[in-house]
N, C-alpha and C positions, 0 to 999 in steps of 0.2 A: 504494500500500500504506500503510495507517495502522497505526502501532504503538499497541497498546491496553493492553499489559501488559509486565511484565519477563520476560525470557527469556535463556537462554544456550545455547551450543553449544561443543563442543570440550573439550579438557583442557589441563592444564599439563604434559603430558609432552613429552619432547624431540621436535623436529620437528613440533609441533602448536601450536595457538593456541586460547586460551580467549576467546570473544567474549560479552560481556554487553551487553544493550540494555535501555533503558527509555524510556518516552514522556516528553516534555517538554510543557509548556504550549504552546498554539497560539502561533505566531509567535515561538518561541524559537530556531528554527534548529537547527543541529547542534552538539553538543559531542562531540568525538572525543578519547579519551585512548589513547595507545599506550605500552606498556611492552614492550620487546623486548631480547633478549640480543644482537641485531644492530642496535640502534637507530642507531648511528653510520653503518653501511654502508647500511642498507635502510629506516630509519624513514620517510623522505620517500616512498619507493616504496610502502610498506605503506599509508600514509595516503592517497596518491593512488589506489591500487587500491580502497580502501574507499569513498572519495568518489565514484569513477567508478561503482561499483555503486549507491550511494545515489542518484546523479544519474539513472542509467538507470531506476530504479524510482520516481523522483520522491518520495523519502522525506525529509521534514523533521521538525523537532520531535522529535529523538532524541538520547539520550545513549548513546554506544557506547564501551565500554571493551574494548581488545584487549590481552591478555597473551600475548605471542609467545615461543616457544622455538625459533625458526628454521624456521617453517613455510614451505613453498613457496606460490607464488601460487594454484594450484588449491585447496590446502587452506584458505588464507585465505578465498577466495571461497565455498567450500562451508560453512565455519563461519559466515560472515556471513549467507549465504542461509538456513541452517537456523535461526539465532537470530531472524532477521527474520520468517520464516514462523511460528515459534512465538509470537513477540510479537504478530503480527497475527492469530493463530489461523487460519491458512490450512492 
């Protein structure tokens, strides 16, 4: 999957996550920023979950910002998937 434009999914409501993605220049790798109300407890887990999804779909050269308000894993994955599909125009 190739990211070709900016996109977002989700909201900043309680128990949700807002995911924003944008393409980076070739060979830039990944830049992931996470801001969460549960960062101390689950920040590493959220980042690992997002990276696992990006690895699965072989996505590189992306800037991803996640603003979390306590979303569960299925919600995080759904928002990441939706943002990526919008950004790749799938």
